[in-house]
C-alpha positions, 0 to 999 in steps of 0.5 A, a space after each residue: 035532704 036538708 042543707 045541714 046534711 049536705 054540708 056534713 057530707 061535704 065536710 066528711 068528703 073533704 077530709 077523706 084521706 088520700 087522693 087518686 092518680 091516674 097511673 095506668 094507660 089502657 090501650 085496648 086489652 093492654 096496659 102501660 105505666 111507662 107511658 104515663 107522665 106520673 105526678 110527684 104526689 097525688 094532690 089535686 090541681 086548683 089553678 085551672 088557668 095555670 100550666 099545671 092543669 095540662 098534665 099535673 104537677 112535677 110529672 116524671 118523663 114517660 119512657 114509652 109511647 104506646 101505638 093505638 090504631 084509630 078506632 081503638 080503645 084508650 083510657 086510664 086506670 086509677 092507682 092502688 085499686 082506688 075509686 073516684 069518691 069526689 062527686 064531679 064530672 070526668 073527661 078524656 082529651 087528645 092533644 096532637 104533638 107538633 113533633 115527637 110527643 116526648 118533647 111536647 109540654 102540651 102547650 098550644 091550641 092542639 086539644 079536643 075532647 073524645 069522652 065525658 062523664 056527666 051527671 045523672 038525676 033522680 037521684 042526683 050524682 055523677 057517672 064518674 063516682 066509684 069508677 076506677 077505669 075510664 075508657 073511650 074509643 078514638 074516632 076513626 077519622 082522628 089524624 095519625 100522629 103522636 099524641 098526649 091523651 089526657 084525663 081529668 076528673 073535677 071534684 066539686 065537693 068544695 063549692 066554688 073551688 073545684 079540684 082537678 085530678 089530671 093525668 097524661 100519657 103518650 100514644 101514637 095513633 096509626 091508621 087515622 083519617 082527616 077529621 076536621 077538629 075544633 081544638 082548644 088550648 089547655 090551659 084556656 079550655 075552661 073558665 068560671 064565666 063560660 062554665 058554671 059547672 066549675 063552681 056549681 054548688 052540688 049540695 043545695 039546692 040539688 041541681 036539676 041540670 048540669 053541663 060538663 065544663 069544656 068543649 063538646 065531645 068530638 065523635 068523628 063523622 056521622 058514619 064513624 060515631 065513637 062509642 063511650 064506655 060508661 
């Protein structure tokens, strides 16, 4: 496909009405909207160096902290039966609160990634496209405690200007282990310099490789490999 066609597609996508919010926490076979810190509006975050990248803009307080056993499934569902329509990767992070999760704003070097949805090729696209639910298994050796679970999907439809659709929910992990985790701070987990996938032009030339921004996925010890649901 020629560049003009890609550009036309990009402009149409940019003008699509409405965005999406990760409004529902998935915990095994159960769901909760009360555990989600819902943003005031469905606009994406553009400044990935600012504090709004952590859990979004002007979020409401969650009124529930959902218990999940280590090794269980956690994830998010989009609001209003929507599906991802902006091309770009997605990921799920966990951040261990220093105390009660309801009192934590997500600051500090306390986050690690447990799942990601990257690109496929021939034809080039992203695994997040057209999905409405994203789930992953919490590695069994993740320490017990109260956590924020965070999801992000990065829209790359405007070359050089990524849009972040992010959401957070409150959970309490039980029955965990003593996994040795390499943690990052959010903001601070991505940068334009070390993560070329943030500013990649996905329209032309068509990418032949792509690395999801951020740290590597933590899958637990070799004996406790976490599965991902694609």
